[in-house]
N, C-alpha and C positions, 0 to 999 in steps of 0.2 A: 686789376687786381684787387681783390677782397682781403680785408684786415679783420682778422676775428680774434677776440679776448675770449679766453675758455679759463675755467677753473675746473681742476681735472681731478676725479675721484679714483685712483687705481684700487685693483683688489676687488671690484665689485662683483656681483652674480653673473652680470651680463654686459656688455657695451651697449651704450645707448646716450641718447640726448636726454637730460634729465630737467630741461626748462633754463632757466635762469638763477644765478647766482650774484646779485649786485648787478654790475655793469656788464657781466660777462654771462658766457653762455655755460653751463653747469653739463658735463660730459663723466658719466660712468664708464668706467674702463675694467674689464675682467682680468687684463694683464695686470700683472704686480710690477711694482716702481724697482726695480732691478735690473740692472745690466743694458737700460734704454728699451727696456720691453714694452713700458706703457706708453712712451713715446712714439714707439713703431706702432703700435696698435692705435694711439690717437691718429696718426696721418694715414694709416688705413682706411680707419673710419671714417673721418671727412672726406678721403678720396672717393670712399663707396658712396656715401650719402649723396654727395654733388656731383657723382658720375663723371670724374675728372682723373687722369692718372696721378699716380703717388708723388710723382717727381713734380708735380704742379701744385701740391703742398709741403712748406715750410713751417718750420719754428723757427720764429725770428729772435725770440729772447724765452726765457724760463725754462730752458730745458731742465734744470734740476728742481722745480719749484711746480707747485700743482698751479699758480697763475702763468700761463703761457700768452705769447700772440703767436697767432699764425698768420701767414699769407699764403692765399691763394691763388695762383695764376688763371687768368681766362675763366673765372667762374661762369655757371649757367646764370641765367638772367632772374632766374628763379630761385638762387641760392639760400636767400633768408629762410622763405618758405620751406625749402626741402630740410634746413637744420631745425626749424622749430616745428616740424611736422605736420605741416598745413599743407 
């Protein structure tokens, strides 16, 4: 199980990992923070980057906040490198 703290910026031009924000991973999302669209886009982006099913990515806390805690089941060994673009 991989635990990720993320800082989300909804409404960006494109969805991407934008580096670090304090002790969190900064994620820019093209989706707006309306009707859970940004949360769905976040789960989709992390699942794609880590090549895991969407069901493997869960928002543990912060559903209505920019700061969120994500849990990823069975992440790949190089998960951190994939997320940081390495």
